[in-house]
C-alpha atoms as one frame of an Amber mdcrd trajectory, in Angstrom:
protein
  81.332  68.543  88.190  78.668  71.210  88.539  79.237  73.345  91.602  76.898
  76.168  90.667  75.254  77.936  93.554  71.545  78.592  93.867  70.906  82.300
  93.762  67.741  82.147  95.823  68.166  79.909  98.864  65.108  78.724 100.681
  65.913  80.799 103.735  67.852  84.030 103.966  71.309  83.322 105.434  72.003
  84.844 108.817  74.827  87.201 109.724  76.914  84.416 111.258  76.751  82.438
 107.995  77.782  85.498 105.987  80.763  86.119 108.272  81.845  82.466 107.996
  81.607  82.751 104.215  84.203  85.538 104.142  87.284  84.074 102.509  88.245
  84.542  98.837  87.571  88.285  98.925  89.693  88.684 102.063  92.478  86.605
 100.519  92.326  88.815  97.422  92.751  91.829  99.697  95.741  90.205 101.415
  97.350  89.596  98.008  96.602  93.128  96.826  97.837  95.207  99.761 101.523
  94.343  99.325 103.642  96.511  97.072 100.747  98.457  95.568  99.644  99.753
  98.984 102.621  99.730 101.321 105.017 101.142  98.726 103.053 102.783  95.885
 100.211 104.353  97.905 102.531 105.570 100.659 104.939 107.022  98.097 102.021
 108.732  96.350 101.172 110.487  99.608 104.819 111.141 100.472 105.613 112.787
  97.141 102.352 114.422  96.086 100.393 114.730  99.316  96.661 114.256  98.770
  96.689 115.077  95.044  96.390 111.454  93.877  93.808 110.328  96.458  90.808
 110.899  94.164  92.561 109.179  91.247  93.323 106.117  93.395  89.638 105.867
  94.330  88.609 106.202  90.676  91.034 103.481  89.597  89.585 101.078  92.152
  86.094 102.002  90.969  86.904 101.482  87.272  88.444  98.043  87.897  85.628
  96.886  90.178  83.473  95.153  87.484  86.381  93.069  86.193  87.384  91.756
  89.611  83.732  91.161  90.495  83.415  89.076  87.316  85.329  86.250  88.989
  82.602  85.956  91.630  79.693  86.350  89.210  81.001  83.793  86.728  82.134
  81.180  89.254  79.051  81.326  91.467  76.703  81.477  88.484  78.262  78.721
  86.359  80.263  76.588  88.780  83.349  77.096  86.578  86.453  79.183  87.154
  87.386  82.138  84.970  90.280  80.042  83.673  87.771  77.516  82.332  85.972
  80.451  80.752  89.164  81.587  79.015  89.541  78.092  77.558  85.984  78.290
  76.265  86.831  81.490  74.389  89.869  79.859  72.778  92.930  77.884  73.831
  95.165  80.734  72.655  93.852  82.888  75.493  94.516  80.046  77.931  98.111
  79.669  76.705  98.750  83.401  77.084  97.248  83.350  80.564  99.318  80.296
  81.574 102.647  81.704  80.354 101.995  85.064  81.989 100.968  83.375  85.232
 104.100  81.186  85.395 106.409  84.181  84.880 104.477  86.348  87.338 104.335
  83.578  89.953 108.095  83.023  90.033 109.234  86.643  89.799 106.621  88.068
  92.186 107.277  85.319  94.744 111.020  86.035  94.640 110.467  89.778  95.067
 107.991  89.330  97.919 110.293  86.841  99.659 113.109  89.384  99.636 110.710
  92.038 100.887 109.373  89.820 103.694 112.844  88.613 104.669 114.148  92.161
 104.943 111.300  93.155 107.261 111.684  89.953 109.294 115.338  90.820 109.847
 114.175  94.112 111.317 112.706  92.256 114.314 115.541  89.822 115.018 118.151
  90.697 117.674 120.810  88.837 115.667 121.902  88.924 112.028 121.072  86.321
 109.430 121.849  86.362 105.737 119.146  87.501 103.327 119.013  84.017 101.785
 118.503  82.389 105.201 115.696  84.797 106.065 114.081  84.125 102.693 114.291
  80.402 103.421 112.592  80.886 106.800 109.742  82.894 105.272 109.339  80.445
 102.388 109.344  77.384 104.657 106.694  79.014 106.843 104.497  79.813 103.844
 104.770  76.326 102.334 104.251  74.687 105.735 101.045  76.636 106.340  99.716
  75.855 102.866 100.504  72.140 103.048  99.215  71.822 106.604  95.780  73.252
 105.962  95.553  74.298 102.318  92.536  76.547 101.840  91.368  76.473 105.472
  94.743  77.563 106.844  95.139  80.337 104.262  91.558  81.489 104.811  92.041
  81.869 108.579  95.483  83.447 108.256  94.244  86.000 105.700  91.428  87.101
 108.006  93.867  87.514 110.913  96.362  89.434 108.775  93.737  91.805 107.368
  92.205  92.448 110.799  95.638  93.194 112.321  96.668  95.312 109.350  93.471
  97.371 109.391  93.564  98.076 113.134  97.283  98.899 113.186  97.137 101.115
 110.091  94.090 103.100 111.188  95.664 103.555 114.632  98.853 104.914 113.081
  96.906 107.345 110.872  94.838 108.659 113.794  98.013 109.315 115.785  99.720
 110.972 112.812  96.647 113.133 112.121  96.525 114.282 115.747 100.146 115.426
 115.443  99.456 117.283 112.195 101.350 117.300 108.916 105.142 117.677 108.981
 105.108 119.829 105.830 105.868 123.550 106.361 102.926 125.907 105.843 104.502
 127.411 102.704 105.545 124.059 101.186 104.701 123.670  97.491 104.119 120.046
  96.549 105.288 118.869  93.107 102.523 118.366  90.565 101.720 114.795  89.522
 100.276 116.083  86.232 103.587 116.399  84.399 105.538 114.315  81.866 108.100
 113.429  84.525 105.417 111.895  86.752 103.783 109.733  84.071 105.906 106.667
  84.857 105.028 106.714  88.562 101.328 107.302  87.935 101.025 104.637  85.232
 102.729 101.962  87.333 100.799 102.903  90.483  97.426 103.020  88.754  98.113
  99.920  86.671  98.785  97.795  89.753  96.053  99.298  91.940  94.643  97.303
  93.642  96.264  94.398  91.748  96.720  93.053  88.193  93.429  91.849  86.676
  94.626  88.227  86.544  94.192  88.133  90.331  90.452  87.905  89.539  91.036
  84.425  88.100  92.875  83.430  91.274  89.972  84.742  93.365  87.741  82.610
  91.162  89.827  79.528  92.009  89.700  80.296  95.744  85.917  80.684  95.515
  85.571  77.394  93.650  87.621  75.700  96.386  85.478  77.304  99.095  82.308
  76.029  97.406  83.577  72.456  97.841  84.095  72.970 101.586  80.896  74.785
 102.543  77.634  76.156 101.208  78.169  79.512  99.525  75.265  81.644  98.336
  75.388  84.404  95.753  74.650  86.888  98.524  77.489  85.733 100.775  79.962
  85.518  97.871  79.230  89.069  96.753  79.410  90.323 100.355  82.799  88.667
 100.777  84.073  90.206  97.546  82.759  93.684  98.365  84.246  93.611 101.871
  87.642  92.613 100.495  87.639  94.928  97.481  86.245  98.023  99.212  88.602
  97.296 102.098  91.623  97.405  99.781  90.443 100.714  98.297  90.038 102.284
 101.737  93.374 100.901 102.911  95.008 102.446  99.854  93.703 105.827 101.011
  94.936 105.132 104.541  98.440 104.490 103.239  98.232 107.676 101.160  97.357
 109.456 104.409 100.394 107.919 106.131 102.690 109.255 103.447 100.974 112.655
 103.291 100.967 113.223 107.059 104.366 111.816 108.017 106.715 112.129 105.022
 105.271 114.711 102.631 107.203 117.977 102.804 109.787 116.667 105.290 112.643
 116.995 102.786 113.612 113.345 103.117 114.929 111.671  99.966 112.936 108.510
  99.340 114.652 105.205  98.619 114.050 103.868  95.108 113.719 100.218  96.208
 110.658  98.821  97.944 112.743  97.124 100.641 114.757 100.275 101.334 111.615
 102.384 101.399 109.910 100.086 103.919 112.833 100.417 106.323 112.914 104.149
 105.691 109.202 104.375 106.434 109.597 102.552 109.751 112.443 104.843 110.802
 110.629 108.045 109.836 107.528 107.021 111.758 109.593 106.303 114.841 111.148
 109.776 114.677 107.871 111.566 113.889 105.239 109.802 115.988 107.510 108.430
 118.701 110.024 105.643 119.174 107.271 103.403 120.566 105.663 103.291 117.112
 108.698 101.707 115.432 107.485  98.152 115.867 103.863  99.087 115.208 104.807
 100.289 111.727 107.184  97.350 111.246 104.336  94.951 112.103 102.094  96.687
 109.559 104.763  96.370 106.887 105.654  92.758 107.671 102.078  91.489 107.842
 101.311  93.361 104.649 104.093  91.697 102.672 103.936  88.275 104.366 100.213
  88.106 103.629 100.897  88.965 100.003 103.671  86.349  99.814 101.642  83.400
 101.047  98.529  84.281  99.046 100.577  84.820  95.873 102.264  81.412  96.234
  98.923  79.684  96.813  96.919  81.614  94.239  99.356  81.419  91.357 100.077
  77.720  92.016  96.355  76.977  92.076  95.832  78.879  88.810  98.758  77.187
  87.038  97.541  73.736  88.143  94.082  74.531  86.764  95.565  75.741  83.465
  97.683  72.585  83.209  94.619  70.406  83.769  92.682  72.175  81.026  95.577
  72.157  78.568  95.953  68.405  79.123  92.183  67.906  78.666  91.823  66.237
  82.055  88.427  66.285  83.738  89.425  65.553  87.348  91.421  67.947  89.504
  94.607  66.535  91.029  95.641  67.989  94.421  99.182  66.736  93.819  99.438
  69.036  90.811  98.766  72.063  93.046 101.344  70.861  95.590 103.869  70.255
  92.831 103.454  73.792  91.523 103.818  75.245  95.034 107.164  73.422  95.274
 108.268  74.383  91.751 107.405  78.064  92.204 109.124  78.091  95.603 112.315
  76.384  94.382 112.665  78.585  91.299 111.959  81.742  93.326 114.558  80.925
  96.016 117.027  79.943  93.263 116.623  83.348  91.647 117.373  84.967  94.992
 120.411  82.736  95.543 121.988  82.932  92.086 120.374  85.800  90.163 119.599
  88.409  92.817 120.961  91.213  90.629 118.637  90.175  87.806 115.536  90.213
  90.019 114.638  93.857  89.397 114.866  93.544  85.569 112.756  90.366  85.783
 110.244  92.085  88.050 110.105  94.998  85.615 109.469  92.542  82.769 106.711
  90.785  84.728 105.128  94.140  85.587 105.149  95.264  81.953 103.688  91.935
  80.780 100.938  92.071  83.400 100.169  95.725  82.654 100.015  95.164  78.890
  97.698  92.161  79.224  95.482  93.682  81.939  93.057  95.382  79.488  92.829
  92.145  77.490  91.835  90.041  80.500  89.479  92.784  81.679  87.749  92.585
  78.294  87.645  88.770  78.490  86.068  88.949  81.965  83.465  91.379  80.658
  82.665  89.116  77.691  82.392  86.019  79.906  79.953  87.625  82.348  77.943
  89.287  79.570  77.468  86.049  77.611  77.046  83.604  80.499  73.555  82.564
  81.604  73.511  83.761  85.198  70.842  83.994  87.920  69.242  87.469  88.149
  71.159  88.430  91.296  74.464  87.832  89.482  73.627  89.388  86.124  75.291
  92.589  85.015  72.851  95.506  85.330  72.866  98.653  83.223  74.957 100.616
  85.743  77.567  97.884  86.001  77.710  97.635  82.201  78.248 101.382  81.926
  80.976 101.241  84.564  82.587  98.334  82.702  82.718 100.310  79.453  84.247
 103.304  81.222  86.711 100.951  82.919  87.748  99.427  79.591  88.304 102.899
  78.133  90.437 103.751  81.168  92.515 100.542  80.961  93.171 100.718  77.228
  93.805 104.462  77.536  96.360 103.935  80.283  97.972 101.209  78.181  98.342
 103.672  75.290  99.900 106.234  77.631 102.251 103.579  79.023 103.377 102.472
  75.549 103.959 106.093  74.541 105.901 106.872  77.725 107.948 103.652  77.739
 108.898 103.288  74.079 107.838 106.298  72.009 108.573 109.370  74.125
C-alpha cells in the first residue's frame, strides 16, 4: 500500500499541526538517551571533564545523515528502511533480522535490570530484582498493548519533557555551586591507548546504533497511517529529537564534569552501580533534596529506553518476518507476538542466566558496532538512489557530511578491531 507523503501540501501546516506531528523523532530520542547518555556521557564528564564534549558533538553530527535517512526514505517512498534493505538483497535483510533479534533480547534484559534497580531506589520496602523486573516489564507491555503507537507516542513526549527540565535544572544548580575539582587538579588525557576502549564504545553508541534509524522508520510509517504527516513536519520531528539527544548528551557531560570530575571518587564499572553512585554523589554535593530529582532523571531515562526498545525492536522484527515470508499485508498479531517473545526471553535471561547477561550484552554491542558502518552505507545508498521529492533529496552539503561520516564510522571500526583483537 502506498503511503508516500506529498512534499508540497496545498497549504502550509500551522504550528499546532507540527507540534501534533512530533512523535517518531521524540521516541528515537527516548530510546537513545538510556545507557549512552546517563552512563557513557556522564562518565565521560566524570573522568575527563570537558575534553570529550567537542568529540561527542562531532559524532552526533557525523551520524546525522544516516539517522535522517529513515525519515527521507519513508516519507518519500512510503516504504520502511527494512523494505529498502530487502530491495538491495535478501542477504542484507537476513543480517539485519538476526542482529535485531539478538539486540532486542539482550538490550531489553539489560534495560529491565537497570530500570528495576532504579525503581527499587524509590520503594520503602525491599523486593527481589526479578520481581522489580517483572513489574517494569508488565507496565511496559501493558502500555504498549493498551494503546500501541498512541500510548508510546504520548509517554515518550512526557518522558522527554520531564527529563529535559529535570536535567537542565540539575546542571544549573551544579554550575552555580562550581566544580568540585581542586584548582590544581590534572585530568587524565583521553588521547591515550588506555582510553581507546572507552572512547570507541562511547562514540560508537552515541546517540544510538544506526539500526535505530530503521525502527524510527517503522514508527514514522505507523504514524502516517494514523494522521497526515508532511515532509516538513516529519523532518521537524526528527531534528527536534536528534538535536535534543545531542544537547542532552552535553548536559550529562556537564553533570559529570561539575559534580564528579576531580572529586577522587572511584566510579563503579557497572551501569546500575554507577547510576546509584551518581544519585548519592549528587545528594551529597548539591543537597539531600536533590536525591530524588536525580533518581527521577535516571529512572525516566532508562524506563523510556526500555519501553521504546521493546516496541521498536518488536516492530522491526515483525516487519522483517513479513518480508522474509513474502507476505504483502501487515499482521498486528505478529507485532504483539514478538513483544511477548522478546519480553519472555529477556525476563528468562534475568531469571536463569543473570551472570551471562554482561557477556551477552558485550556480544550484542560488538555486533551492533561492527555492522553500524554497513547499515550507514546502506542508508546512504537507499536515499541516494531513491526518487524523492525535492525537499527530501540529499543536497551537496548533506552528501559531503555523509561521506565524512562514513569515513569516521569505518575508521572507528578499524580502530576498534585493532584495539579489541590485534593490540
